[in-house]
C-alpha positions in Angstrom: 111.5 213.9 3.1 111.1 210.4 1.6 107.5 210.9 0.6 108.4 214.3 -1.0 111.1 212.6 -3.1 108.6 209.8 -4.0 105.9 212.2 -5.1 108.7 214.2 -7.2 109.8 210.9 -9.0 106.1 209.9 -9.6 105.6 213.3 -11.3 108.9 213.0 -13.3 108.2 209.5 -14.4 104.4 210.1 -15.0 103.6 207.4 -12.5 102.3 207.2 -9.1 103.5 206.6 -5.6 103.3 202.9 -4.8 101.9 202.7 -1.3 99.5 200.6 0.8 97.9 201.8 4.0 96.8 200.0 7.0 95.9 200.7 10.6 98.3 199.8 13.4 97.1 198.2 16.7 96.4 201.7 18.1 94.4 202.7 15.1 97.1 205.0 13.5 97.2 205.2 9.8 100.4 203.6 8.5 101.5 204.1 4.8 104.1 201.7 3.5 105.9 200.9 0.2 104.4 198.0 -1.7 106.6 195.2 -0.5 108.6 192.7 -2.6 108.2 189.2 -0.8 110.4 186.3 -1.3 110.0 183.1 0.6 107.6 184.7 2.8 110.0 187.5 3.8 109.9 191.2 2.8 113.1 191.8 0.9 112.5 195.2 -0.5 109.9 197.7 -1.5 108.6 199.5 -4.5 108.4 203.3 -4.0 106.9 204.4 -7.4 105.3 202.7 -10.3 106.2 204.5 -13.5 103.9 205.3 -16.5 104.7 202.2 -18.3 104.8 200.0 -15.1 108.4 200.5 -14.2 109.2 199.5 -10.7 111.1 202.4 -9.1 113.0 202.8 -5.8 113.9 206.3 -4.6 116.7 207.4 -2.3 119.5 209.7 -1.4 123.1 209.6 -0.5 122.4 207.8 2.7 121.9 204.7 0.7 125.6 204.2 1.1 126.1 205.7 4.5 128.2 202.8 5.6 129.1 199.2 4.4 126.0 197.6 6.1 123.5 200.1 4.5 125.3 199.8 1.1 124.9 195.9 1.2 121.1 196.3 2.1 120.7 198.8 -0.8 122.5 196.4 -3.3 120.3 193.6 -2.1 117.2 195.8 -2.5 118.2 196.7 -6.0 118.7 193.1 -6.9 115.3 192.2 -5.6 113.7 195.1 -7.5 115.4 193.9 -10.6 114.1 190.3 -10.2 110.5 191.5 -9.4 110.7 193.6 -12.5 111.9 190.7 -14.7 108.9 188.6 -13.3 106.5 191.4 -14.2 108.2 192.1 -17.7 108.9 195.8 -16.8 112.0 197.9 -16.1 113.6 198.4 -12.6 114.7 201.8 -12.0 116.2 203.9 -9.2 116.3 207.7 -8.6 118.7 209.3 -6.2 118.8 212.7 -4.8 122.3 214.1 -5.6 125.2 213.5 -3.3 128.8 214.7 -3.5 131.0 212.1 -1.8 133.0 209.3 -3.2 130.5 206.9 -1.4 127.8 208.3 -3.3 129.7 207.9 -6.6 130.2 204.2 -5.7 126.5 203.9 -5.0 125.7 205.2 -8.5 128.2 203.0 -10.2 127.0 199.9 -8.4 123.3 200.7 -9.1 124.2 201.1 -12.8 126.0 197.7 -12.8 122.9 196.0 -11.2 120.1 197.9 -13.1 121.9 199.2 -16.2 123.1 202.7 -16.9 119.7 203.8 -18.5 117.8 202.9 -15.3 119.8 205.0 -12.8 118.7 208.7 -12.6 119.9 211.6 -10.4 117.3 214.0 -9.3 117.9 217.7 -10.3 118.4 220.1 -7.4 
């Protein structure tokens, strides 16, 4: 599901899915987001790189499933914003539509962090 959303956003934004691949210890192929690293720690990931270099995260209503997840989502958006500033590009987020008050809170907080013009809802 996540990869399908990322492919959809890559198409919409004219960009590409931001993924790196590696083999695990058993030789299985692992595909992961491009990590955002601060002080040697992975703090977030980049899902899509837009046509003009925008750094994009992609998610759904579950990004505010509970307070702990919501805090992680906000931290991830702050890290994305910081990384975009370092690269001189925009930070954006695309969400699959939700219909709860928690989802509305997620959208409003995302707009506060990234700016209204950088938060998008995917059409159904």
